[in-house]
C-alpha positions in Angstrom: 0.0 0.0 0.0 2.8 2.4 0.9 4.6 1.7 -2.4 1.3 2.4 -4.3 0.9 5.7 -2.5 4.5 6.7 -3.2 3.9 5.9 -6.9 0.7 7.9 -6.8 2.5 11.0 -5.6 5.5 10.5 -7.8 6.0 13.2 -10.4 7.4 10.6 -12.8 4.2 8.5 -12.4 2.0 11.6 -13.0 3.9 12.5 -16.1 3.7 8.9 -17.4 0.0 8.6 -16.7 -0.7 11.9 -18.5 0.8 10.6 -21.8 -1.7 10.2 -24.5 -2.5 7.0 -26.5 -4.8 6.4 -29.4 -7.9 4.3 -28.5 -10.8 2.8 -30.5 -14.0 2.2 -28.6 -15.2 -1.4 -28.8 -18.7 -0.6 -27.5 -21.2 2.2 -27.5 -20.2 4.0 -24.3 -23.1 5.8 -22.8 -22.2 9.0 -21.0 -18.8 9.3 -22.5 -19.6 11.4 -25.5 -17.8 14.3 -23.9 -14.5 12.5 -24.4 -14.7 12.9 -28.2 -15.8 16.5 -27.9 -12.9 17.3 -25.6 -10.4 15.4 -27.7 -11.4 17.4 -30.8 -11.2 20.7 -28.9 -14.9 21.5 -29.2 -15.7 21.2 -25.5 -18.7 19.7 -23.8 -21.1 22.1 -25.5 -20.6 20.3 -28.8 -22.0 17.0 -27.4 -25.6 17.8 -28.3 -28.5 15.7 -27.1 -26.7 12.4 -27.0 -23.7 11.8 -24.8 -23.0 8.3 -26.1 -19.6 7.6 -27.7 -20.3 5.3 -30.6 -18.5 2.0 -31.2 -15.5 2.4 -33.5 -14.9 6.0 -32.5 -11.2 6.8 -32.3 -10.1 9.0 -29.3 -6.8 10.0 -27.8 -6.9 9.3 -24.1 -4.4 9.8 -21.3 -2.8 6.6 -20.1 -4.5 6.8 -16.6 -7.9 6.5 -18.4 -7.0 4.3 -21.3 -5.6 1.5 -19.2 -8.7 0.8 -17.0 -11.0 1.1 -20.1 -8.8 -1.4 -22.0 -8.9 -3.8 -19.0 -12.7 -3.7 -19.2 -12.4 -4.3 -23.0 -14.2 -1.1 -23.6 -11.4 0.2 -25.9 -8.5 -1.1 -27.9 -5.3 0.8 -27.5 -2.6 1.4 -30.1 1.1 1.8 -29.6 2.1 5.5 -29.9 4.3 6.4 -32.9 7.5 6.6 -30.7 7.1 2.9 -29.9 6.6 1.7 -33.4 9.0 -0.7 -35.0 10.0 2.0 -37.5 10.8 4.6 -34.9 12.7 2.1 -32.7 14.8 1.0 -35.7 15.7 4.6 -36.3 16.4 5.1 -32.6 18.7 2.1 -32.3 20.7 3.3 -35.3 22.1 6.2 -33.2 20.5 6.4 -29.8 22.2 9.6 -28.4 21.1 11.7 -31.4 17.4 11.2 -31.0 15.2 13.8 -29.3 13.2 11.7 -26.8 11.9 14.7 -25.0 10.2 15.9 -28.1 8.5 12.5 -28.7 7.5 11.7 -25.1 9.2 13.1 -21.9 8.1 10.0 -20.1 9.5 7.8 -22.8 10.8 5.0 -20.6 7.9 4.9 -18.2 5.3 4.8 -20.9 7.3 2.4 -23.0 7.8 0.0 -20.1 4.1 0.2 -19.2 2.9 -0.5 -22.7 5.4 -3.2 -23.2 3.8 -5.0 -20.3 0.3 -4.3 -21.6 1.0 -5.6 -25.1 3.4 -8.3 -23.9 6.1 -7.0 -26.2 9.6 -8.2 -25.0 11.1 -6.6 -28.1 10.0 -3.1 -27.0 11.4 -3.8 -23.5 14.7 -4.9 -24.9 15.0 -1.9 -27.2 14.2 0.4 -24.2 17.0 -1.2 -22.2 19.5 -1.1 -25.0 18.7 2.5 -25.8 19.2 3.5 -22.2 22.5 1.7 -21.8 23.9 3.5 -24.9 22.5 6.9 -24.0 23.5 6.5 -20.3 27.2 6.4 -21.2 26.8 9.6 -23.2 24.9 11.2 -20.4 27.7 10.5 -17.9 30.2 12.0 -20.3 28.2 15.1 -21.0 27.4 15.6 -17.3 31.1 15.3 -16.4 32.0 17.9 -18.9 29.2 20.2 -17.8 30.2 20.0 -14.1 33.8 20.9 -15.0 32.7 23.9 -17.1 29.3 25.6 -16.5 29.7 27.5 -19.8 28.0 24.8 -21.8 28.4 24.8 -25.6 25.4 25.0 -27.9 25.9 21.3 -28.6 25.8 20.4 -24.9 22.6 22.5 -24.4 21.0 20.7 -27.4 22.0 17.3 -25.9 20.3 18.1 -22.6 17.1 19.2 -24.4 16.9 15.8 -26.1 16.8 13.9 -22.9 13.7 12.2 -21.5 12.7 13.1 -17.9 14.4 10.0 -16.4 17.6 10.8 -18.3 17.6 14.4 -17.1 17.4 13.1 -13.6 20.5 10.9 -14.2 22.3 13.8 -15.8 21.6 16.1 -12.8 22.6 13.3 -10.3 25.9 12.9 -12.1 26.6 16.6 -11.9 25.8 16.6 -8.2 28.1 13.6 -7.6 31.0 15.3 -9.5 30.6 18.5 -7.7 30.5 16.7 -4.3 33.7 14.8 -5.3 35.5 18.0 -6.3 34.5 19.7 -3.1 35.9 16.7 -1.1 39.1 16.5 -3.2 39.8 20.3 -3.0 38.9 20.6 0.6 41.2 22.8 2.7 44.1 21.0 4.3 45.0 21.9 7.9 48.0 24.2 7.6 49.6 22.7 10.7 49.6 19.2 9.3 52.6 17.7 7.5 52.0 16.8 3.9 48.3 17.2 4.2 47.9 14.4 6.8 45.7 14.7 9.8 47.1 15.7 13.1 47.4 12.9 15.6 45.7 13.4 18.9 47.8 12.2 21.8 45.9 10.6 24.7 46.0 12.6 27.9 48.1 11.3 30.8 
């Protein structure tokens, strides 16, 4: 229960669940006509006399709503374009160069969730391999950035391409590097010899 509550209040979980997926209704859904109106930007005023969402209607829904509806077999979900085989093939050709933030900031969270829903081990493996490759580049860029805060245009662009989870890794690496440098460059006691600590003699 505690783990569920922690996930509920997690910003990463909120961002993941807000991601939109395409759904097709498998039934006539009474009282849900407003979803189509809201998805098309017309608002609830455009619903008219009937609030029934007709079978076969395609609507983009946030993940938090799409998942329970799919579980009840009310909708059929589709994989978003950024998890398609075509995109993943392009991604794996050069993982560090792809702008994941532009596709979906919660790329890994959404990808992992939908890989479970669709039982797609290939998606899960691609996500893992992508993160492994990009992780190495993230560490390198973070180390450079921590050494010189005057980031180049290329470094700024790289950071802007990161998914939310990757940005957290980037920031964690910077904090670690700064803490290490602070420890390394700490002031040495002037009275000590060669930077060693003074020995405290026991009182007699």
